[in-house]
N, C-alpha and C positions, 0 to 999 in steps of 0.2 A: 340290897341286891338291885342292880340296874335292870332296865327293861330287857336287854339282850340276855342277861344272865337268867332272868326269870323264864324267858322263852326257851333258852337252852335247856333248863331243867325240865320244862314241860315236854320237850322233844324226846326225852329219855322215856322209852316205852317198854312194854313187855315183849315185843317182837324185834329181834335183831335187824331184820330187813327194814322194818319201819324206822328204827333208830337211825340206820344208815341213810335212808332217804331224807328224813327230817333234818338230821344234823348236817348233811351235805347241802341241803337247801339253805339252812341257816347260815352256813359258812360262805356260800357263794352268792346268794341272792337277797337274803333278808335285809341287808344294809341298804339296798336300792329300792325297797318298797316304800310307797307313800303311806300316810297314816291310815287310810281306808283299807289298803291292801294288808297292812299289819293287823288291823282289826279282823279282817276276814281270815287270815292265817291263824290268829288266836282263837277264833270261833271253830275253825277246823280241828284244832287241837282238843276240842271238847268231844269229838267223835271217838267212839270206841276203837281200840287197836285194830281189830280184824276188819271193820268197816273202812277205816282210814287207809289201811294197807290195800284193800280192794280198790278204793278210789285212786290211790297213787299208782297202782299197777295197771289200771285201765280195765279192771274186771267188773267195774261198776261205774255208772255215769253219775256225776255230781248234780246237785240241784243247780238250776241256772245261775243263781247268784254266786255260786262258788266255782263255776266252770273255769274262769280265767286263772284263779289261784291253783286249782287242781292241775290245769295244763302246765302251769309253771313248775309245780312239784314233779310232774311227769318228765318234764324236760331236763330237770336236774339243776 
């Protein structure tokens, strides 16, 4: 399984809204991320579904180190 396939699998979550946000991001932006940004995205995928959805929807602010990645998620 390649890196993108592994990340695609990890983007499948228990919440449909979050699935749509993450897979949309994967399809449109993931390929343009550098190695550090990909690592940050991978770390964000460790966050629980409800918390990650709150971050992506702007209902919660991210830690400073994840701010840029969450802003990219929010932008689509």
